[in-house]
C-alpha positions in Angstrom: 0.0 0.0 0.0 1.4 3.4 -1.0 2.1 5.8 1.9 -0.4 8.6 2.3 0.7 12.1 1.6 -0.1 14.8 4.2 0.1 18.5 3.2 0.7 20.8 6.1 0.1 24.6 5.3 1.5 27.3 7.6 4.5 25.2 8.2 6.5 27.9 10.0 3.8 28.7 12.6 3.7 27.2 16.1 1.5 24.2 15.1 3.2 23.8 11.7 6.6 23.5 13.4 5.2 21.0 16.0 3.8 19.0 13.0 7.3 18.9 11.6 8.7 17.5 14.9 6.0 14.8 15.2 6.3 13.8 11.5 9.5 12.0 12.4 7.5 9.4 14.4 5.2 8.7 11.4 7.6 7.3 8.8 4.7 5.6 7.1 3.5 8.9 5.8 4.9 11.3 3.3 4.7 14.9 4.5 4.6 18.1 2.4 5.3 21.2 4.6 4.7 24.5 2.9 5.2 27.9 4.5 3.4 31.1 3.5 6.2 31.9 1.0 6.0 28.5 -0.6 2.2 28.4 -0.8 0.1 31.5 0.0 -3.3 30.0 0.7 -5.1 33.2 -0.2 -3.8 32.9 -3.8 -6.6 30.7 -5.2 -4.7 30.0 -8.4 -1.6 28.9 -6.5 -3.7 26.5 -4.3 -5.4 24.9 -7.3 -2.1 24.5 -9.1 -0.5 23.0 -6.0 -3.3 20.4 -5.7 -3.1 19.6 -9.4 0.7 19.0 -9.2 0.7 16.8 -6.0 -1.1 13.7 -4.9 -2.6 14.8 -1.5 -4.5 12.4 0.8 -4.8 14.7 3.8 -4.5 18.5 4.1 -3.9 20.0 7.6 -4.5 23.8 7.4 -2.3 25.4 10.1 -2.0 28.6 8.1 -3.9 31.6 9.6 -3.9 35.3 10.2 -3.4 35.4 13.9 -2.7 39.1 14.7 -5.9 39.6 16.8 -5.5 43.3 17.4 -4.2 44.1 13.9 -7.1 42.3 12.4 -9.4 45.1 13.7 -8.1 47.4 11.0 -6.6 44.8 8.5 -10.1 43.3 8.0 -9.7 42.4 4.3 -6.5 40.4 4.9 -7.9 38.6 7.9 -11.0 37.5 6.0 -8.9 36.5 2.9 -6.6 34.2 4.9 -9.0 33.0 7.7 -12.2 32.9 5.6 -12.1 32.7 1.8 -8.8 30.7 1.6 -10.2 28.0 3.9 -13.1 27.6 1.5 -10.8 27.2 -1.4 -8.7 24.5 0.4 -11.8 22.7 1.4 -13.0 22.6 -2.2 -9.6 21.5 -3.4 -9.6 18.6 -0.9 -13.1 17.5 -1.9 -12.1 17.4 -5.6 -9.0 15.3 -4.7 -11.0 13.1 -2.3 -8.5 14.2 0.4 -9.3 14.6 4.1 -9.4 18.3 5.2 -8.5 19.2 8.8 -8.7 22.9 9.6 -7.7 24.6 12.8 -10.0 27.2 14.3 -10.4 29.1 17.6 -12.3 29.8 20.8 -12.7 33.4 19.5 -15.8 32.2 17.5 -17.5 32.6 20.9 -18.3 35.8 22.8 -16.9 34.6 26.1 -20.1 35.1 28.1 -20.6 31.4 29.0 -20.2 30.0 32.5 -19.5 26.4 31.6 -17.2 24.9 29.0 -18.3 25.5 25.4 -19.5 22.5 23.5 -19.1 22.3 19.7 -22.8 23.1 19.1 -23.0 26.2 21.3 -24.2 29.3 19.5 -21.3 31.2 18.0 -21.0 35.0 18.4 -17.5 36.5 17.7 -16.8 39.9 19.3 -13.9 40.9 17.0 -12.7 40.7 13.4 -10.3 37.8 14.1 -13.1 35.6 15.5 -15.5 36.6 12.7 -12.9 35.8 10.1 -12.2 32.4 11.6 -15.9 31.7 11.9 -16.2 32.5 8.1 -13.5 29.9 7.5 -15.4 27.3 9.5 -18.6 28.0 7.6 -16.9 27.8 4.1 -15.0 24.7 5.0 -18.2 22.7 5.9 -20.2 24.3 3.1 -17.6 23.4 0.5 -16.6 20.1 2.0 -19.1 18.4 4.5 -16.4 15.8 5.3 -14.1 18.5 6.7 -12.9 18.3 10.3 -12.6 21.6 12.2 -10.6 21.7 15.4 -11.2 24.7 17.7 -8.4 25.4 20.1 -7.4 28.0 22.6 -4.4 29.8 24.1 -1.9 28.1 21.9 1.8 28.1 22.9 4.9 26.2 21.9 8.7 26.2 22.1 8.5 27.7 18.6 7.2 31.1 17.5 5.8 34.0 19.6 3.4 33.2 22.4 2.5 33.9 26.0 4.9 31.5 27.6 7.9 32.9 25.7 6.8 36.5 26.3 6.5 35.7 30.1 10.0 34.1 30.2 11.5 37.2 28.5 9.7 39.7 30.7 10.5 37.8 33.9 14.2 38.0 33.0 14.0 41.7 32.1 11.8 43.1 34.9 11.4 43.0 38.6 7.6 42.9 38.4 5.0 42.3 35.7 1.2 42.8 35.5 -1.0 40.0 34.0 -4.8 40.0 33.5 -6.7 37.8 35.9 -10.3 38.0 34.6 -10.0 36.0 31.4 -10.5 32.3 31.9 -9.5 29.5 29.5 -7.4 26.4 28.9 -3.9 26.6 27.4 -3.0 24.4 24.5 0.5 23.1 24.0 0.9 22.9 20.2 2.8 19.6 20.4 -0.2 18.0 22.1 -2.5 19.4 19.3 -0.1 18.0 16.7 -0.3 14.6 18.4 -4.1 14.8 18.4 -4.1 15.6 14.7 -1.9 12.6 13.9 -4.1 10.4 16.1 -7.1 11.5 13.9 -5.2 10.9 10.7 -3.8 7.5 11.7 -6.8 6.2 13.6 -9.7 4.2 12.3 -12.5 6.6 13.3 -14.1 8.5 10.4 -16.0 11.5 11.5 -16.6 15.0 10.3 -17.6 18.4 11.7 -16.4 20.5 14.6 -14.2 19.3 17.5 -12.7 21.1 20.5 -9.1 20.6 21.7 -7.2 22.2 24.5 -5.2 20.9 27.5 -7.1 19.8 30.6 -7.8 22.4 33.4 -9.2 25.9 33.7 -7.0 28.9 34.6 -6.7 32.6 34.0 -3.6 34.3 32.4 -2.4 35.4 35.8 -2.4 31.8 37.1 -0.6 30.8 33.9 2.1 33.4 34.5 2.4 32.2 38.1 2.9 28.6 37.0 5.7 29.8 34.6 7.3 31.8 37.4 7.1 28.8 39.8 8.4 26.2 37.3 11.4 28.4 36.3 12.1 29.6 39.9 11.9 33.2 38.7 12.2 36.1 41.3 9.9 38.3 39.2 6.8 39.6 41.1 3.6 38.8 39.1 0.7 41.2 39.9 -2.9 40.4 38.9 -4.8 43.2 37.1 -8.2 43.4 35.5 -8.5 43.6 31.6 -9.8 47.1 32.0 -6.2 48.1 33.0 -4.7 46.5 29.9 -6.8 47.8 27.0 -6.3 46.2 23.6 -7.8 47.2 20.2 -9.7 43.8 20.0 -11.8 42.6 22.9 -10.9 39.1 24.2 -13.5 36.6 25.3 -13.6 36.7 29.2 -14.4 32.9 29.2 -13.1 30.6 26.5 -13.0 27.1 28.1 -13.7 24.4 25.5 -15.4 21.1 26.3 -13.0 18.5 24.8 -15.1 15.4 25.5 -16.2 14.9 21.8 -12.7 14.7 20.3 -11.5 12.4 23.1 -14.4 10.0 22.7 -14.6 10.1 18.9 -10.9 9.7 18.0 -9.5 8.3 21.3 -7.4 11.4 21.7 -5.3 12.0 24.8 -5.9 15.3 26.6 -2.9 16.0 28.9 -3.2 18.3 31.9 -2.1 21.9 31.1 0.6 22.0 33.8 2.2 18.7 32.7 2.5 20.1 29.1 3.8 23.4 30.3 6.6 21.6 32.1 7.5 19.8 28.9 7.6 23.0 26.9 9.7 24.8 29.5 12.2 22.0 29.7 12.6 22.2 25.9 13.1 25.9 26.1 15.6 25.7 28.9 17.6 23.0 27.0 
């Protein structure tokens, strides 16, 4: 049996880089990793040409416009990458009879819930980023009903720019830092998400639609920062502040905890505890 070919877009992002790491453990598959420079997903012609030139069995779309605040003014670009381009990839996969796995976000919700969001909870984005990602979800399922959408939250990794690496830098540079304590969620270690994606691809379960994935446990950003301080034995003082003291162009959901039961039960996916995964990431960064 010929090995399956997996196309991973957005290969230089946090999740794309973690997919490159985990690929080494899946020698039975052939991986095609493309960065923004190698395949700009909002270039419809380029996407069609790429799919015509390559045999693709699975496409994992890790490419995204993730600048949440910038999206408020750069609306057209955000919707081109997070919306229309996703629809084009979904169509290309349907025509090739390839599985399409697309990564979405907790920002499709408004953050007013009081218990973890299930996949069928009404969506109501409060900013351009969330609205553009929701458009991508809609187009993916409209153009390719067999698509799998994975919503995730608070993604970090030893690669790229993220909260964990920002905290490590600030804790080295400053005697004290302020971190918001009124936004609740669950961090997602991108390596764990990559493992979940490969479990879906390599497993026997066939299912479509929307699934949530994040690490297990509910915290706020201040508690996340405290854990980083504790695990790195930093002397930096971490002060809790309300979001009102740290205004940003885009509003953030105050509550973005995702219920991960469906992905666990459908695909037999492991959901590690957030602190265990944070320890793994920090030990990689300290090495």
